[in-house]
DOTORSE-447380 format. One record per residue (C-alpha): residue number from 1; residue in one letter; y, z, x. Coordinates in steps of 0.25 Angstrom, whole numbers. Example, Ala and Ser with C-alpha at 12.3 -4.5 7.8 and 13.67 -1.06 7.14 Angstrom:
+-----+----+-------+-------+-------+
!   i ! aa !     v !     w !     u !
+-----+----+-------+-------+-------+
!   1 !  a !   -18 !    31 !    49 !
!   2 !  s !    -4 !    29 !    55 !
+-----+----+-------+-------+-------+
end
This chain:
+-----+----+-------+-------+-------+
!   i ! aa !     v !     w !     u !
+-----+----+-------+-------+-------+
!   1 !  x !  -182 !  -174 !    61 !
!   2 !  x !  -193 !  -163 !    64 !
!   3 !  x !  -188 !  -149 !    65 !
!   4 !  x !  -195 !  -141 !    76 !
!   5 !  x !  -195 !  -126 !    72 !
!   6 !  x !  -198 !  -116 !    60 !
!   7 !  x !  -188 !  -108 !    52 !
!   8 !  x !  -185 !   -94 !    57 !
!   9 !  x !  -179 !   -84 !    49 !
!  10 !  x !  -164 !   -87 !    51 !
!  11 !  x !  -157 !   -74 !    51 !
!  12 !  x !  -144 !   -73 !    57 !
!  13 !  x !  -132 !   -66 !    57 !
!  14 !  x !  -118 !   -67 !    59 !
!  15 !  x !  -114 !   -66 !    74 !
!  16 !  x !  -129 !   -64 !    77 !
!  17 !  x !  -128 !   -73 !    89 !
!  18 !  x !  -115 !   -69 !    95 !
!  19 !  x !  -119 !   -63 !   107 !
!  20 !  x !  -126 !   -76 !   112 !
!  21 !  x !  -115 !   -85 !   108 !
!  22 !  x !  -105 !   -76 !   115 !
!  23 !  x !  -114 !   -79 !   128 !
!  24 !  x !  -116 !   -94 !   125 !
!  25 !  x !  -101 !   -95 !   124 !
!  26 !  x !   -99 !   -88 !   138 !
!  27 !  x !  -111 !   -94 !   145 !
!  28 !  x !  -107 !  -103 !   157 !
!  29 !  x !  -119 !  -112 !   156 !
!  30 !  x !  -117 !  -113 !   139 !
!  31 !  x !  -102 !  -116 !   141 !
!  32 !  x !  -104 !  -126 !   151 !
!  33 !  x !  -114 !  -133 !   143 !
!  34 !  x !  -106 !  -133 !   131 !
!  35 !  x !   -92 !  -136 !   138 !
!  36 !  x !   -98 !  -148 !   147 !
!  37 !  x !  -105 !  -157 !   135 !
!  38 !  x !   -97 !  -167 !   128 !
!  39 !  x !  -102 !  -163 !   116 !
!  40 !  x !  -109 !  -150 !   116 !
!  41 !  x !  -119 !  -146 !   104 !
!  42 !  x !  -125 !  -133 !   102 !
!  43 !  x !  -136 !  -130 !    92 !
!  44 !  x !  -139 !  -116 !    86 !
!  45 !  x !  -154 !  -118 !    82 !
!  46 !  x !  -159 !  -111 !    72 !
!  47 !  x !  -146 !  -103 !    65 !
!  48 !  x !  -154 !   -97 !    53 !
!  49 !  x !  -150 !   -94 !    40 !
!  50 !  x !  -135 !   -93 !    43 !
!  51 !  x !  -128 !  -103 !    52 !
!  52 !  x !  -117 !   -91 !    57 !
!  53 !  x !  -122 !   -91 !    70 !
!  54 !  x !  -121 !  -106 !    72 !
!  55 !  x !  -107 !  -106 !    68 !
!  56 !  x !  -103 !   -93 !    76 !
!  57 !  x !  -110 !  -100 !    88 !
!  58 !  x !  -101 !  -112 !    86 !
!  59 !  x !   -90 !  -104 !    85 !
!  60 !  x !   -92 !   -98 !    98 !
!  61 !  x !   -97 !  -109 !   105 !
!  62 !  x !   -85 !  -117 !   101 !
!  63 !  x !   -76 !  -107 !   110 !
!  64 !  x !   -84 !  -113 !   121 !
!  65 !  x !   -80 !  -129 !   116 !
!  66 !  x !   -73 !  -131 !   103 !
!  67 !  x !   -83 !  -145 !   101 !
!  68 !  x !   -96 !  -139 !   102 !
!  69 !  x !  -105 !  -144 !    91 !
!  70 !  x !  -114 !  -135 !    84 !
!  71 !  x !  -127 !  -137 !    77 !
!  72 !  x !  -135 !  -127 !    69 !
!  73 !  x !  -148 !  -130 !    67 !
!  74 !  x !  -160 !  -124 !    58 !
!  75 !  x !  -173 !  -127 !    54 !
!  76 !  x !  -173 !  -122 !    40 !
!  77 !  x !  -166 !  -132 !    32 !
!  78 !  x !  -161 !  -122 !    22 !
!  79 !  x !  -154 !  -115 !    33 !
!  80 !  x !  -145 !  -129 !    37 !
!  81 !  x !  -132 !  -126 !    33 !
!  82 !  x !  -120 !  -136 !    31 !
!  83 !  x !  -111 !  -139 !    43 !
!  84 !  x !   -99 !  -129 !    45 !
!  85 !  x !   -89 !  -124 !    56 !
!  86 !  x !   -92 !  -137 !    63 !
!  87 !  x !  -106 !  -132 !    65 !
!  88 !  x !  -117 !  -142 !    60 !
!  89 !  x !  -130 !  -137 !    54 !
!  90 !  x !  -143 !  -145 !    54 !
!  91 !  x !  -159 !  -142 !    53 !
!  92 !  x !  -166 !  -142 !    65 !
!  93 !  x !  -175 !  -134 !    75 !
!  94 !  x !  -180 !  -135 !    89 !
!  95 !  x !  -177 !  -150 !    90 !
!  96 !  x !  -163 !  -147 !    88 !
!  97 !  x !  -161 !  -158 !    75 !
!  98 !  x !  -160 !  -169 !    86 !
!  99 !  x !  -148 !  -163 !    93 !
! 100 !  x !  -145 !  -161 !   107 !
! 101 !  x !  -138 !  -148 !   109 !
! 102 !  x !  -132 !  -142 !   123 !
! 103 !  x !  -135 !  -128 !   117 !
! 104 !  x !  -146 !  -123 !   107 !
! 105 !  x !  -145 !  -109 !   102 !
! 106 !  x !  -157 !  -103 !    95 !
! 107 !  x !  -155 !   -90 !    92 !
! 108 !  x !  -167 !   -81 !    85 !
! 109 !  x !  -175 !   -94 !    84 !
! 110 !  x !  -186 !   -93 !    93 !
! 111 !  x !  -188 !   -78 !    91 !
! 112 !  x !  -195 !   -82 !    78 !
! 113 !  x !  -206 !   -91 !    86 !
! 114 !  x !  -218 !   -87 !    94 !
! 115 !  x !  -214 !   -85 !   109 !
! 116 !  x !  -223 !   -97 !   112 !
! 117 !  x !  -215 !  -106 !   105 !
! 118 !  x !  -201 !  -103 !   113 !
! 119 !  x !  -204 !  -113 !   126 !
! 120 !  x !  -206 !  -124 !   115 !
! 121 !  x !  -194 !  -121 !   106 !
! 122 !  x !  -185 !  -120 !   120 !
! 123 !  x !  -191 !  -133 !   126 !
! 124 !  x !  -189 !  -140 !   112 !
! 125 !  x !  -175 !  -135 !   111 !
! 126 !  x !  -171 !  -139 !   124 !
! 127 !  x !  -177 !  -152 !   124 !
! 128 !  x !  -166 !  -156 !   114 !
! 129 !  x !  -154 !  -151 !   122 !
! 130 !  x !  -143 !  -160 !   128 !
! 131 !  x !  -143 !  -160 !   143 !
! 132 !  x !  -142 !  -146 !   149 !
! 133 !  x !  -142 !  -139 !   135 !
! 134 !  x !  -146 !  -125 !   133 !
! 135 !  x !  -155 !  -117 !   122 !
! 136 !  x !  -152 !  -102 !   119 !
! 137 !  x !  -164 !   -96 !   113 !
! 138 !  x !  -159 !   -81 !   108 !
! 139 !  x !  -163 !   -70 !    99 !
! 140 !  x !  -155 !   -59 !    94 !
! 141 !  x !  -155 !   -47 !    84 !
! 142 !  x !  -150 !   -48 !    70 !
! 143 !  x !  -136 !   -44 !    73 !
! 144 !  x !  -134 !   -51 !    87 !
! 145 !  x !  -133 !   -37 !    94 !
! 146 !  x !  -145 !   -41 !   104 !
! 147 !  x !  -147 !   -57 !   109 !
! 148 !  x !  -156 !   -64 !   119 !
! 149 !  x !  -158 !   -79 !   122 !
! 150 !  x !  -163 !   -88 !   133 !
! 151 !  x !  -155 !  -100 !   137 !
! 152 !  x !  -165 !  -111 !   138 !
! 153 !  x !  -162 !  -125 !   146 !
! 154 !  x !  -171 !  -138 !   145 !
! 155 !  x !  -178 !  -132 !   157 !
! 156 !  x !  -181 !  -119 !   151 !
! 157 !  x !  -175 !  -105 !   148 !
! 158 !  x !  -163 !  -102 !   158 !
! 159 !  x !  -159 !   -89 !   154 !
! 160 !  x !  -159 !   -76 !   145 !
! 161 !  x !  -149 !   -70 !   139 !
! 162 !  x !  -148 !   -57 !   132 !
! 163 !  x !  -135 !   -51 !   125 !
! 164 !  x !  -134 !   -39 !   117 !
! 165 !  x !  -123 !   -30 !   110 !
! 166 !  x !  -119 !   -20 !   120 !
! 167 !  x !  -116 !    -9 !   109 !
! 168 !  x !  -129 !   -10 !   102 !
! 169 !  x !  -141 !   -12 !   111 !
! 170 !  x !  -145 !     0 !   120 !
! 171 !  x !  -153 !    -5 !   130 !
! 172 !  x !  -154 !   -20 !   136 !
! 173 !  x !  -168 !   -20 !   133 !
! 174 !  x !  -166 !   -18 !   119 !
! 175 !  x !  -163 !   -32 !   119 !
! 176 !  x !  -178 !   -36 !   121 !
! 177 !  x !  -180 !   -37 !   105 !
! 178 !  x !  -172 !   -49 !   105 !
! 179 !  x !  -177 !   -57 !   117 !
! 180 !  x !  -178 !   -71 !   115 !
! 181 !  x !  -193 !   -76 !   111 !
! 182 !  x !  -197 !   -81 !   125 !
! 183 !  x !  -195 !   -66 !   130 !
! 184 !  x !  -197 !   -56 !   117 !
! 185 !  x !  -211 !   -53 !   121 !
! 186 !  x !  -208 !   -53 !   136 !
! 187 !  x !  -202 !   -40 !   135 !
! 188 !  x !  -213 !   -32 !   142 !
! 189 !  x !  -217 !   -27 !   156 !
! 190 !  x !  -219 !   -39 !   165 !
! 191 !  x !  -210 !   -48 !   160 !
! 192 !  x !  -195 !   -51 !   165 !
! 193 !  x !  -187 !   -49 !   153 !
! 194 !  x !  -194 !   -35 !   152 !
! 195 !  x !  -190 !   -32 !   165 !
! 196 !  x !  -176 !   -37 !   163 !
! 197 !  x !  -174 !   -29 !   152 !
! 198 !  x !  -179 !   -15 !   159 !
! 199 !  x !  -170 !   -19 !   171 !
! 200 !  x !  -158 !   -20 !   161 !
! 201 !  x !  -161 !    -6 !   153 !
! 202 !  x !  -162 !    -1 !   168 !
! 203 !  x !  -148 !    -7 !   172 !
! 204 !  x !  -142 !    -2 !   159 !
! 205 !  x !  -147 !    13 !   160 !
! 206 !  x !  -141 !    12 !   174 !
! 207 !  x !  -129 !     8 !   169 !
! 208 !  x !  -127 !    20 !   160 !
! 209 !  x !  -116 !    28 !   165 !
! 210 !  x !  -107 !    15 !   161 !
! 211 !  x !  -111 !    18 !   145 !
! 212 !  x !   -98 !    24 !   143 !
! 213 !  x !   -91 !    10 !   147 !
! 214 !  x !   -99 !     3 !   136 !
! 215 !  x !  -112 !    -4 !   135 !
! 216 !  x !  -106 !   -18 !   140 !
! 217 !  x !  -100 !   -10 !   153 !
! 218 !  x !  -115 !    -4 !   154 !
! 219 !  x !  -122 !   -17 !   154 !
! 220 !  x !  -113 !   -25 !   163 !
! 221 !  x !  -116 !   -13 !   174 !
! 222 !  x !  -131 !   -15 !   171 !
! 223 !  x !  -131 !   -31 !   171 !
! 224 !  x !  -124 !   -30 !   184 !
! 225 !  x !  -134 !   -20 !   189 !
! 226 !  x !  -144 !   -29 !   184 !
! 227 !  x !  -139 !   -41 !   192 !
! 228 !  x !  -139 !   -33 !   205 !
! 229 !  x !  -154 !   -31 !   203 !
! 230 !  x !  -157 !   -45 !   204 !
! 231 !  x !  -158 !   -47 !   189 !
! 232 !  x !  -152 !   -61 !   188 !
! 233 !  x !  -143 !   -58 !   177 !
! 234 !  x !  -128 !   -64 !   173 !
! 235 !  x !  -118 !   -53 !   174 !
! 236 !  x !  -107 !   -58 !   165 !
! 237 !  x !   -93 !   -58 !   172 !
! 238 !  x !   -84 !   -55 !   158 !
! 239 !  x !   -86 !   -43 !   148 !
! 240 !  x !   -96 !   -48 !   138 !
! 241 !  x !   -97 !   -41 !   123 !
! 242 !  x !  -112 !   -42 !   124 !
! 243 !  x !  -121 !   -36 !   135 !
! 244 !  x !  -128 !   -48 !   142 !
! 245 !  x !  -141 !   -50 !   150 !
! 246 !  x !  -143 !   -64 !   155 !
! 247 !  x !  -153 !   -69 !   164 !
! 248 !  x !  -160 !   -81 !   169 !
! 249 !  x !  -173 !   -84 !   162 !
! 250 !  x !  -181 !   -83 !   175 !
! 251 !  x !  -178 !   -67 !   175 !
! 252 !  x !  -184 !   -65 !   160 !
! 253 !  x !  -195 !   -77 !   159 !
! 254 !  x !  -208 !   -73 !   153 !
! 255 !  x !  -217 !   -68 !   165 !
+-----+----+-------+-------+-------+
end
């Protein structure tokens, strides 16, 4: 089998991808995808020098469904570890080692590729998904305090999600440095993602009187205001540990 892709830096940390994991566990579309299949399969693509985040993903997704099969794939054969804790590890790249998963998570992988390589990578990965399957293409900082990801289906990108630690990020636009590769060079005037982040900053500033109640309360007010202004964001009903901004891809797609 020909393995598609290149070896990336492979850096990782314990709990680095917790914000994405938490969101995946509670996302209605992801839950429906995993619970409706007779044999759900999840692939963690490019898990890096340590399998820790793959094992964490498996543990968290199994709160949704205990029999979810999780496979970690690494294109670097030196990083492939023995199977453990019910998780399999294999060598593989964008071809997904011949698997047909329902969900693929690829965090901090495409960030290390040129921007013009992203559409082809998305297409290659989604062509190997099970029917209705989804790809999560994300980026985060070294400690996982700032995370962003694009949800991609067979027909193309569906949504952008931004999640951050309420207590270590001063303003929503601070997340720009960790946008996915498809958007990181687009945070400039005239681009939709730039407009969205500027609007989020303005709503955050208007909500400043709520600062004494904490950044989660302040962000919920800001997000509600953004929705009232017509920005097509999803304001979660339940209280969340992270500040989250989720939009359909059309609202942020490159101009």
